[in-house]
C-alpha distance (Angstrom), angle and dihedral (degrees) to the residues before:
residue distance angle dihedral
M1 . . .
L2 3.81 . .
E3 3.80 89.7 .
R4 3.83 89.5 59.2
A5 3.82 94.8 43.8
P6 3.81 121.8 106.5
Q7 3.80 117.4 -89.8
C8 3.83 109.8 -78.9
D9 3.78 135.8 175.9
R10 3.81 90.4 -123.9
K11 3.78 138.3 18.7
V12 3.81 111.6 -146.6
I13 3.78 130.4 173.4
D14 3.81 120.0 -168.1
V15 3.79 120.8 -150.5
S16 3.79 124.4 -174.1
G17 3.77 132.2 176.3
D18 3.76 149.0 128.5
G19 3.80 99.2 -119.7
I20 3.78 146.6 24.4
S21 3.81 127.0 -80.4
N22 3.78 110.0 -73.5
D23 3.80 101.1 167.6
G24 3.77 129.8 54.1
F25 3.77 123.1 -13.7
G26 3.79 125.0 -27.0
P27 3.80 127.7 -111.4
Q28 3.81 95.2 -98.9
L29 3.82 90.6 63.0
A30 3.80 90.2 49.1
Y31 3.81 90.5 51.1
K32 3.80 89.7 49.6
H33 3.82 98.5 46.6
F34 3.82 104.3 32.6
P35 3.83 131.6 56.0
F36 3.81 100.4 -87.5
S37 3.81 98.8 135.1
D38 3.83 93.6 110.8
V39 3.81 97.6 29.8
T40 3.80 125.0 102.9
V41 3.80 117.5 -150.4
N42 3.81 115.2 -163.4
G43 3.78 123.8 -172.3
L44 3.76 139.3 -149.0
A45 3.79 109.0 -160.1
V46 3.80 116.1 -161.3
L47 3.80 106.6 -148.1
G48 3.78 122.8 -145.2
A49 3.80 115.1 54.2
D50 3.81 99.0 57.9
P51 3.82 119.8 34.2
M52 3.82 90.8 -153.6
V53 3.82 98.3 51.1
E54 3.82 97.2 100.9
F55 3.81 92.8 47.4
Y56 3.82 90.4 46.2
F57 3.80 92.8 52.1
E58 3.82 92.0 45.9
D59 3.81 94.5 45.0
Q60 3.81 104.2 32.7
V61 3.83 111.8 17.4
R62 3.83 104.4 38.8
H63 3.80 109.0 87.5
G64 3.77 142.1 160.0
P65 3.78 139.5 14.1
G66 3.80 113.5 -12.8
A67 3.82 93.2 -6.4
F68 3.80 118.8 164.6
V69 3.79 143.3 170.2
E70 3.79 123.1 -128.9
T71 3.81 119.7 -163.8
S72 3.78 134.7 -145.4
T73 3.78 124.4 -162.8
G74 3.78 97.1 -129.0
Y75 3.78 123.6 -45.1
V76 3.81 92.1 -62.9
G77 3.81 88.8 75.5
Y78 3.81 95.6 39.9
K79 3.81 96.4 103.3
N80 3.82 92.4 52.7
A81 3.81 92.4 44.2
M82 3.82 91.4 49.9
T83 3.82 90.3 49.9
R84 3.83 91.1 50.5
K85 3.81 90.4 47.9
L86 3.79 94.3 50.0
L87 3.80 93.0 46.6
R88 3.79 90.0 48.8
E89 3.81 91.1 50.6
I90 3.79 94.3 52.1
G91 3.82 95.9 32.4
G92 3.79 95.5 106.6
M93 3.78 95.7 39.8
V94 3.78 127.3 95.5
V95 3.79 106.2 -130.9
G96 3.78 101.3 170.1
H97 3.75 147.8 -0.6
L98 3.78 126.8 -102.8
D99 3.82 110.6 -144.8
D100 3.81 97.9 -177.3
P101 3.84 110.6 70.8
D102 3.82 89.0 -166.8
R103 3.81 87.7 65.8
A104 3.82 95.2 54.6
D105 3.82 88.8 116.0
I106 3.81 88.2 72.5
A107 3.80 92.6 55.2
A108 3.79 91.1 50.5
N109 3.81 92.8 55.8
C-alpha cells in the first residue's frame, strides 16, 4: 500500500498493542521480506497484560530512521501516551506558518 501512496517526505507506520504477535509472522520477517528500507515503524506499547510487551516493541516492532516506542501504563493512560507519540512524530516538522511575530512564544511551546 505504501508503494501506491502519494509521494511523501516520510513513510511512517504506527503499531500499538498490549502483547506480542501471536498470529502470523512477526515484524522482523516483514522487515526482511518486504520493502521497509525507507519506512519508519513507531510503537505504542500498552503495559500491564504482558510483562514482555515493552521489550518486544523495542526489540521487534521499532524499525527505521528515527523510530521510537512510547509506553502507556494500561489503557487508562492511552490517550496521553497517544498524544505524546503524535507530538513526538511531528515535533521536527513545520505544520503551519505564524504571521504574528509577537505571538512567537506560542510556536516555541
